[in-house]
C-alpha positions as CSV (number, residue, x, y, z in Angstrom):
1,X,-30.3,-2.0,50.7
2,X,-29.2,1.6,49.6
3,X,-29.5,2.3,45.9
4,X,-29.1,5.2,43.6
5,X,-32.3,5.2,41.8
6,X,-35.0,3.0,43.4
7,X,-37.3,1.0,40.9
8,X,-39.2,-1.3,43.3
9,X,-41.8,-0.7,46.1
10,X,-39.8,-2.6,48.6
11,X,-39.6,-1.1,52.0
12,X,-36.1,-2.7,52.5
13,X,-34.7,-0.6,49.6
14,X,-33.8,3.0,50.4
15,X,-32.6,6.0,48.0
16,X,-30.7,8.1,50.4
17,X,-30.1,10.9,47.8
18,X,-33.0,13.2,47.1
19,X,-34.7,13.3,43.9
20,X,-33.8,16.7,42.8
21,X,-30.2,16.0,43.5
22,X,-30.5,12.7,41.8
23,X,-31.8,14.3,38.6
24,X,-28.8,16.8,38.6
25,X,-26.2,13.9,39.2
26,X,-27.8,12.0,36.4
27,X,-27.1,14.7,34.1
28,X,-23.5,15.1,35.4
29,X,-23.0,11.5,34.7
30,X,-24.3,11.6,31.2
31,X,-21.7,14.1,30.6
32,X,-19.0,12.2,32.2
33,X,-20.1,9.1,30.2
34,X,-19.9,11.2,26.8
35,X,-16.3,12.2,27.8
36,X,-15.4,8.5,28.6
37,X,-16.8,7.4,25.2
38,X,-14.8,9.9,23.4
39,X,-11.6,8.8,25.2
40,X,-11.8,5.1,25.5
41,X,-9.7,3.0,22.9
42,X,-12.2,0.1,22.9
43,X,-15.5,1.6,21.6
44,X,-17.5,-1.7,22.3
45,X,-17.0,-1.9,26.0
46,X,-18.8,0.2,28.8
47,X,-16.1,2.5,30.7
48,X,-16.8,4.2,34.0
49,X,-14.5,6.7,35.3
50,X,-16.1,7.2,38.6
51,X,-14.9,10.6,39.3
52,X,-18.1,12.5,40.4
53,X,-17.8,13.3,44.1
54,X,-20.2,11.4,46.2
55,X,-21.1,11.0,50.0
56,X,-21.6,7.5,50.5
57,X,-18.8,7.2,52.8
58,X,-20.3,9.7,55.1
59,X,-23.8,8.1,55.0
60,X,-22.3,4.6,55.8
61,X,-20.3,6.3,58.8
62,X,-23.3,7.7,60.3
63,X,-25.4,4.5,59.8
64,X,-25.6,1.4,62.3
65,X,-24.4,-1.0,59.8
66,X,-21.3,-3.2,60.6
67,X,-20.3,-3.9,57.1
68,X,-20.7,-2.2,53.8
69,X,-21.6,-4.6,51.0
70,X,-20.8,-3.2,47.7
71,X,-22.3,-4.6,44.4
72,X,-22.6,-2.7,41.0
73,X,-21.8,0.7,41.8
74,X,-20.9,2.4,38.6
75,X,-22.5,5.0,36.3
76,X,-21.0,7.6,38.5
77,X,-23.1,6.3,41.7
78,X,-19.9,6.2,43.9
79,X,-16.7,7.9,43.2
80,X,-13.3,6.1,43.5
81,X,-12.1,8.4,46.2
82,X,-15.3,8.1,48.2
83,X,-15.1,4.2,48.0
84,X,-11.6,4.6,49.5
85,X,-12.9,6.7,52.4
86,X,-15.3,4.2,53.6
87,X,-14.5,3.5,57.2
88,X,-16.3,0.3,57.7
89,X,-15.3,-3.2,56.5
90,X,-16.1,-3.6,53.1
91,X,-17.3,-6.8,51.3
92,X,-17.5,-6.3,47.5
93,X,-19.2,-8.7,45.3
94,X,-17.9,-8.3,41.6
95,X,-20.2,-8.6,38.7
96,X,-17.7,-7.6,36.1
97,X,-14.0,-6.7,35.9
98,X,-14.2,-3.1,36.7
99,X,-13.0,-3.2,40.1
100,X,-9.5,-4.5,39.4
101,X,-9.3,-3.0,35.8
102,X,-9.1,0.6,34.7
103,X,-12.3,2.2,33.3
104,X,-13.4,-0.8,31.3
105,X,-16.0,-3.1,32.8
106,X,-14.6,-6.1,30.8
107,X,-11.2,-6.7,29.1
108,X,-9.6,-9.3,27.1
109,X,-6.3,-7.5,26.6
110,X,-5.2,-7.9,30.1
111,X,-3.8,-4.4,30.7
112,X,-5.1,-4.7,34.3
113,X,-2.4,-7.2,35.0
114,X,0.4,-4.8,34.5
115,X,-1.3,-1.4,35.4
116,X,-1.7,-0.7,31.7
117,X,2.1,-0.3,31.2
118,X,3.3,-0.7,27.6
119,X,0.0,-0.8,26.0
120,X,1.1,1.0,23.2
121,X,-1.8,3.6,23.2
122,X,-1.2,7.0,22.0
123,X,-2.0,10.1,23.8
124,X,-4.2,10.0,27.1
125,X,-5.1,6.5,28.2
126,X,-8.2,6.4,30.2
127,X,-7.9,3.0,31.6
128,X,-4.3,3.7,32.8
129,X,-5.6,7.0,34.5
130,X,-8.6,5.4,36.3
131,X,-6.3,2.3,37.4
132,X,-3.8,4.7,38.9
133,X,-6.6,6.6,40.6
134,X,-7.9,3.4,42.2
135,X,-4.3,2.6,43.3
136,X,-4.1,5.9,45.0
137,X,-7.3,5.8,46.8
138,X,-7.7,2.3,47.8
139,X,-5.1,1.7,50.5
140,X,-7.0,-0.5,52.9
141,X,-7.9,-4.1,51.6
142,X,-11.6,-4.9,51.0
143,X,-12.9,-8.5,51.0
144,X,-13.6,-9.3,47.5
145,X,-16.3,-11.8,46.6
146,X,-16.1,-13.4,43.1
147,X,-18.9,-15.4,41.6
148,X,-16.5,-17.9,40.0
149,X,-13.0,-19.3,40.4
150,X,-12.1,-17.9,37.1
151,X,-12.8,-14.4,38.3
152,X,-11.0,-15.0,41.5
153,X,-8.1,-16.0,39.6
154,X,-8.1,-12.7,37.8
155,X,-8.4,-10.7,41.0
156,X,-5.4,-12.7,42.4
157,X,-3.3,-11.6,39.2
158,X,-4.1,-8.0,39.6
159,X,-1.5,-5.8,41.0
160,X,-4.5,-3.6,42.6
161,X,-6.1,-6.4,44.5
162,X,-3.9,-9.5,44.5
163,X,-2.9,-9.3,48.4
164,X,-6.5,-8.7,49.3
165,X,-8.7,-11.6,50.6
166,X,-10.9,-13.2,48.1
167,X,-13.8,-15.7,48.4
168,X,-15.7,-17.4,45.8
169,X,-19.5,-17.5,46.2
170,X,-21.7,-18.1,43.1
171,X,-24.6,-15.8,42.3
172,X,-27.8,-17.1,43.8
173,X,-30.9,-18.3,41.9
174,X,-34.5,-18.9,43.2
175,X,-35.1,-22.6,42.5
176,X,-38.9,-22.0,42.9
177,X,-39.1,-19.6,40.0
178,X,-36.5,-21.4,37.9
179,X,-37.8,-24.9,37.7
180,X,-38.6,-27.8,35.3
181,X,-41.9,-27.8,33.5
182,X,-43.9,-30.3,31.5
183,X,-42.0,-29.8,28.2
184,X,-45.0,-30.7,25.9
185,X,-47.1,-28.2,27.7
186,X,-44.6,-25.3,27.6
187,X,-44.1,-25.8,23.9
188,X,-47.6,-25.7,23.2
189,X,-47.8,-22.5,25.0
190,X,-45.1,-21.1,22.7
191,X,-46.7,-22.7,19.5
192,X,-43.7,-25.0,19.1
193,X,-43.9,-28.5,17.9
194,X,-44.3,-30.8,21.1
195,X,-42.0,-33.4,19.3
196,X,-39.5,-31.1,17.8
197,X,-35.7,-30.6,18.7
198,X,-34.9,-27.0,20.0
199,X,-31.6,-25.3,20.8
200,X,-31.8,-22.1,22.9
201,X,-29.4,-19.2,22.8
202,X,-30.0,-15.8,24.6
203,X,-28.6,-12.8,26.6
204,X,-28.8,-9.1,26.6
205,X,-27.9,-7.9,23.2
206,X,-27.5,-11.5,22.2
207,X,-26.6,-10.8,18.5
208,X,-24.7,-7.6,18.8
209,X,-22.3,-7.8,21.9
210,X,-19.2,-9.7,20.7
211,X,-18.5,-11.0,24.1
212,X,-21.7,-13.2,24.1
213,X,-20.3,-15.2,21.3
214,X,-22.9,-15.0,18.4
215,X,-20.2,-15.1,15.7
216,X,-18.8,-18.3,17.3
217,X,-22.3,-19.9,17.5
218,X,-22.7,-19.4,13.8
219,X,-19.7,-21.1,13.0
220,X,-20.5,-24.0,15.4
221,X,-23.9,-24.5,14.0
222,X,-22.5,-24.5,10.5
223,X,-20.4,-27.4,11.4
224,X,-22.8,-29.4,13.7
225,X,-24.1,-32.7,12.4
226,X,-27.2,-34.5,13.9
227,X,-28.4,-38.0,13.9
228,X,-32.1,-37.1,13.1
229,X,-33.7,-33.9,12.2
230,X,-31.9,-30.6,12.5
231,X,-33.2,-28.7,15.6
232,X,-34.8,-25.4,15.4
233,X,-33.0,-22.4,17.2
234,X,-34.8,-20.2,19.6
235,X,-33.2,-16.8,20.3
236,X,-34.0,-14.4,23.2
237,X,-32.4,-11.0,24.2
238,X,-32.8,-8.7,21.1
239,X,-36.0,-7.0,19.8
240,X,-35.6,-8.9,16.6
241,X,-33.0,-11.0,14.7
242,X,-31.5,-9.6,11.7
243,X,-30.6,-12.9,9.9
244,X,-30.7,-16.5,10.6
245,X,-27.5,-17.6,12.2
246,X,-26.8,-20.1,9.6
247,X,-28.6,-21.1,6.3
248,X,-30.7,-24.1,6.9
249,X,-31.8,-23.4,10.5
250,X,-35.4,-22.3,11.3
251,X,-35.0,-19.5,14.0
252,X,-37.8,-18.1,16.3
253,X,-37.0,-14.8,17.9
254,X,-38.6,-14.0,21.2
255,X,-37.1,-10.5,22.0
256,X,-36.2,-9.1,25.2
257,X,-38.1,-11.2,27.9
258,X,-38.6,-9.4,31.4
259,X,-41.0,-11.9,32.8
260,X,-39.1,-14.6,34.8
261,X,-42.0,-17.0,34.5
262,X,-42.2,-16.9,30.7
263,X,-38.4,-17.2,30.4
264,X,-38.4,-20.3,33.0
265,X,-40.9,-21.8,30.5
266,X,-38.8,-21.0,27.4
267,X,-35.7,-22.7,29.2
268,X,-37.8,-25.7,30.0
269,X,-39.0,-25.9,26.2
270,X,-35.5,-26.3,24.8
271,X,-33.5,-29.6,24.6
272,X,-30.2,-27.7,24.8
273,X,-29.1,-24.1,25.9
274,X,-26.0,-22.7,24.3
275,X,-24.0,-20.3,26.1
276,X,-20.8,-19.3,23.6
277,X,-19.7,-16.4,25.6
278,X,-16.0,-15.4,25.0
279,X,-15.9,-13.8,28.6
280,X,-18.4,-14.6,31.3
281,X,-17.8,-13.7,35.2
282,X,-20.4,-16.3,36.1
283,X,-23.1,-17.3,33.5
284,X,-26.6,-16.7,35.0
285,X,-28.5,-18.0,31.9
286,X,-26.6,-21.2,32.3
287,X,-27.7,-21.7,36.0
288,X,-31.2,-20.6,35.1
289,X,-31.5,-23.1,32.2
290,X,-29.9,-25.9,34.4
291,X,-32.6,-25.1,37.1
292,X,-35.1,-25.9,34.6
293,X,-33.5,-29.0,33.8
294,X,-31.9,-28.1,30.5
295,X,-28.3,-29.0,30.1
296,X,-26.0,-26.4,28.8
297,X,-23.2,-26.2,26.1
298,X,-20.4,-23.6,26.6
299,X,-16.8,-22.9,26.4
300,X,-15.0,-24.0,29.5
301,X,-12.5,-21.0,29.9
302,X,-14.3,-18.5,32.1
303,X,-17.0,-18.6,34.9
304,X,-19.2,-21.2,33.0
305,X,-16.8,-23.9,34.1
306,X,-18.1,-23.4,37.7
307,X,-21.6,-24.1,36.5
308,X,-21.6,-26.9,33.9
309,X,-20.3,-30.3,34.8
310,X,-18.8,-31.6,31.7
311,X,-20.4,-34.8,30.4
312,X,-23.1,-34.7,33.1
313,X,-25.1,-31.5,33.1
314,X,-23.7,-30.3,29.7
315,X,-20.6,-29.9,27.6
316,X,-17.7,-27.8,28.0
317,X,-15.6,-27.0,24.7
318,X,-12.2,-26.0,24.5
319,X,-11.9,-22.3,24.5
320,X,-13.3,-20.6,21.1
321,X,-12.9,-24.0,19.4
322,X,-16.1,-23.9,17.3
323,X,-15.5,-27.5,16.0
324,X,-15.5,-28.7,19.7
325,X,-18.6,-26.6,20.3
326,X,-20.3,-28.1,17.5
327,X,-19.5,-31.6,18.6
328,X,-20.9,-30.7,22.1
329,X,-24.0,-29.4,20.6
330,X,-24.6,-32.5,18.4
331,X,-23.8,-34.9,21.3
332,X,-26.1,-33.2,23.8
333,X,-28.9,-33.0,21.4
334,X,-28.5,-36.9,20.8
335,X,-28.5,-37.5,24.4
336,X,-31.5,-35.3,25.2
337,X,-33.5,-37.0,22.5
338,X,-32.4,-40.4,23.6
339,X,-32.6,-42.4,26.8
340,X,-30.1,-40.3,28.6
341,X,-32.4,-37.2,28.6
342,X,-34.4,-37.6,31.7
343,X,-31.0,-38.4,33.8
344,X,-29.3,-35.3,32.4
345,X,-32.1,-33.1,33.0
346,X,-32.2,-34.4,36.7
347,X,-28.6,-33.9,37.3
348,X,-28.7,-30.3,36.0
349,X,-31.5,-29.5,38.1
350,X,-29.9,-31.1,41.2
351,X,-26.5,-29.4,40.4
352,X,-28.4,-26.0,40.8
353,X,-30.3,-26.8,43.8
354,X,-27.3,-28.0,45.7
355,X,-24.8,-25.5,44.7
356,X,-26.6,-22.1,43.6
357,X,-30.1,-21.9,45.4
358,X,-30.6,-18.9,47.4
359,X,-30.6,-20.6,50.8
360,X,-27.2,-22.2,50.0
361,X,-25.6,-18.9,48.8
362,X,-27.2,-16.9,51.6
363,X,-25.5,-19.2,54.3
364,X,-22.1,-18.9,52.7
365,X,-22.6,-15.0,52.9
366,X,-23.8,-15.3,56.6
367,X,-20.5,-17.1,57.3
368,X,-18.4,-14.4,55.5
369,X,-20.1,-11.6,57.3
370,X,-19.3,-13.2,60.6
371,X,-15.7,-13.7,59.6
372,X,-15.4,-10.2,58.5
373,X,-17.0,-8.7,61.7
374,X,-14.8,-10.9,64.0
375,X,-11.6,-9.5,62.2
376,X,-12.6,-5.9,62.8
């Protein structure tokens, strides 16, 4: 694995760029980032112009690798032009929408479907500029891997990549780390009531990123009705919460959790995980929660539909229908507090082990690599 900035002491991870050059590149990347922020129309979404010259194509050309497998290569790690110069077969796993969009990493507007024609923006359009830059330099098809059926559909609608080969392979998960626990025990470890009812919500920037659906969660919780006591809400992902999501709910904030074991225990402590995202390429928190035996309530419009089996391992509400989301929360809490709870937990765990375990996903990639190499 080649990375721009090595963080882990793993001998299989290399940092080909010398540190002195890396520091210089980071400074230039910050300048490019400031310019991009000034030019972008949507100020809430990360934009990557990817214009700084890089030599990844040269390094790959002189390596003994058969395939270049790209992942998240932005923040000026690799230029658009240099990606187009890679001579070896490319497999590219998408973790957001940047590859087939303009400069934006996510987009609900859909300008990537038209090449940003007729968007109505006055003056310089950064997305249109970057999209056209990609179209000029990416002449040879790459093999695109999408973590969900929804994202594969987006790629196939994109004029930039719609004729390229696309494979759906989900994000892997270590099912030995993310696993069920004794619920009473983990609740006691968090100083929670062992017999209480708990809802869990969390993501990076959980209450500030509009794509994570915090406002939709607020509306749904205000409408939800419960047979017995009202559940408490557990929130992770932000340093601290500003206000309780809705009046009448007790909320406990756990901040940004970096320890996988601690987060796994928190998943297991909850009765239901809520993932109200407006846009989700896959939904890693959903697969993590289900691996720990906790069902998920979410909207069924994006990548989460590939993870949650409606009525069996959770509930998929109509897109952005907070009333339906509220019904899903209420019904799943009722099931989990009743006789169906153990069965739902077992099904959620089985779903992840059979579909998303690292060994399962690894075998799918091995098959893809063999196919790409055989095609030359």
